[in-house]
C-alpha positions in Angstrom: 50.4 69.6 87.1 52.9 72.9 86.5 56.4 72.8 85.4 58.0 73.9 89.2 59.3 77.3 89.7 63.3 78.3 89.1 63.5 79.1 93.2 61.8 75.8 94.0 64.1 74.3 92.6 67.0 76.1 93.7 65.9 76.1 97.5 66.0 71.9 96.5 69.0 71.9 95.1 70.6 74.0 98.1 68.9 71.7 101.0 69.4 69.2 99.2 73.5 70.2 99.4 73.0 70.9 103.3 71.3 67.2 103.8 74.4 65.8 102.2 76.9 68.4 103.8 78.0 69.8 100.6 79.5 73.2 100.2 78.7 74.2 103.4 82.2 75.8 105.0 81.5 79.1 106.6 78.0 81.0 106.7 77.0 83.3 104.3 78.7 86.8 104.5 81.4 85.0 105.8 83.4 85.1 102.6 83.5 88.7 102.8 84.9 89.0 106.6 87.0 86.9 106.2 88.8 88.7 102.9 88.5 92.1 105.4 89.6 89.8 108.1 92.6 88.6 106.5 94.1 92.5 105.1 94.3 93.2 108.0 95.5 90.7 109.2 98.3 90.9 106.4 98.7 94.8 107.3 99.1 94.6 111.0 101.8 91.8 111.2 103.4 91.4 107.4 103.3 95.5 106.7 101.4 94.7 103.2 100.1 97.1 101.7 96.9 96.5 99.6 96.6 97.7 96.4 93.1 96.1 95.2 90.3 94.1 96.7 87.7 91.4 94.6 90.1 92.8 91.1 87.7 91.2 88.6 88.9 90.3 84.8 87.3 93.4 82.4 86.7 90.3 79.7 85.5 87.5 82.0 84.1 88.4 85.4 83.9 84.9 86.6 88.3 85.7 87.6 88.3 87.2 90.6 91.3 88.2 92.5 90.3 88.9 96.8 93.5 90.5 97.0 96.4 92.4 94.9 99.0 93.7 98.1 102.8 94.7 97.9 104.9 92.9 99.7 108.2 95.3 100.1 108.4 95.6 96.0 107.2 92.6 95.7 103.2 91.9 93.2 101.2 89.9 95.8 97.9 88.0 93.8 95.8 86.1 97.0 93.4 84.4 97.8 90.6 83.8 100.2 89.6 80.5 102.0 87.3 81.7 104.8 86.3 78.4 106.5 84.0 77.1 110.0 85.5 75.6 112.3 83.8 72.2 111.8 84.9 72.3 107.8 86.1 69.1 106.9 88.8 70.6 104.0 91.4 73.1 104.8 91.1 76.5 103.3 94.5 75.8 101.2 93.9 72.6 100.0 90.4 74.2 98.5 91.9 75.8 96.1 92.0 72.9 93.7 94.4 72.3 90.3 90.8 74.5 88.9 90.7 78.1 90.4 94.4 78.2 90.3 93.2 78.2 86.2 91.0 80.5 87.0 93.9 82.3 88.6 97.0 82.1 86.6 94.1 83.4 84.2 92.9 86.7 86.3 97.1 87.1 87.5 97.9 86.7 83.5 94.8 89.6 83.1 95.7 91.8 85.6 99.8 92.0 84.7 98.7 92.5 80.9 97.5 96.0 82.0 100.1 96.9 84.4 101.6 99.7 82.6 104.6 99.1 84.4 105.4 95.5 84.8 106.5 94.2 88.7 109.8 92.5 88.9 108.5 90.2 91.5 105.7 88.8 91.9 103.7 85.3 94.1 100.5 84.1 95.1 99.7 83.4 98.6 96.9 81.7 100.5 95.2 83.2 103.0 92.4 80.9 105.2 90.3 82.8 107.8 89.1 80.0 110.3 85.7 80.7 111.3 85.9 79.3 115.4 82.2 77.4 116.3 79.6 79.5 118.3 79.4 77.8 122.2 79.7 76.8 125.5 82.2 77.8 128.3 82.3 76.9 131.8 83.3 79.9 133.5 83.9 81.4 137.3 82.4 84.2 138.3 85.3 85.4 140.4 88.0 86.0 137.5 90.9 84.4 138.1 90.3 81.7 140.4 89.7 78.7 140.3 86.7 76.7 141.7 86.2 73.7 143.9 83.9 71.1 144.2 82.4 73.5 146.7 82.6 76.1 145.0 80.2 74.4 142.2 77.6 77.2 142.4 79.8 80.3 141.0 80.5 78.8 137.5 78.0 79.7 134.8 77.8 78.6 130.8 78.2 81.4 128.7 78.9 82.2 125.3 82.2 82.0 124.1 83.4 84.8 121.3 87.4 83.6 120.0 88.6 85.6 117.8 89.3 84.4 113.3 92.1 81.6 113.2 94.4 83.1 110.5 96.8 81.0 108.2 99.0 82.9 105.6 100.6 81.1 103.4 103.1 82.7 101.0 104.6 81.0 97.3 102.1 79.1 96.6 102.8 77.6 93.4 101.5 78.6 90.5 103.1 79.5 87.2 106.3 77.2 86.1 109.5 78.3 86.9 110.4 80.6 84.6 107.2 81.8 83.2 107.4 86.0 82.7 104.3 88.0 82.2 
């Protein structure tokens, strides 16, 4: 019998993860959508100016900063975590010590490439929670509540709610007196 091909093996691993519920946080393509929504939220609600999206360290392409922004005079490095509504781990807690180590290296590389160093900078996390698709009881008459006699006017309709965005500012990442 020939050895299994790589795509089939990857498919088997993906099916196993799905079966066990591992690594399933949001639908495919949701990360890019979450980053877009996070950028809009920060610009609209907090007045941030987005400088870079998905910046990668030229020396190590695995090190990525989702968003780099300015909040007044402060340079802000932002990690965006997109989660499904039913995710067991919040986006804030998904940024564990391993991810923080990667972020420290990426931020140091970004700062080293700047001609003029910022006076202050910080690390933020933005969590975007995608709503679960669902159904809701909706009445056909706007603004009225139905009684049992009017129940036949009620219908089940799909609910399209907006994603929830939570912003965590100044998350500890570097030692207290770190200087770039």
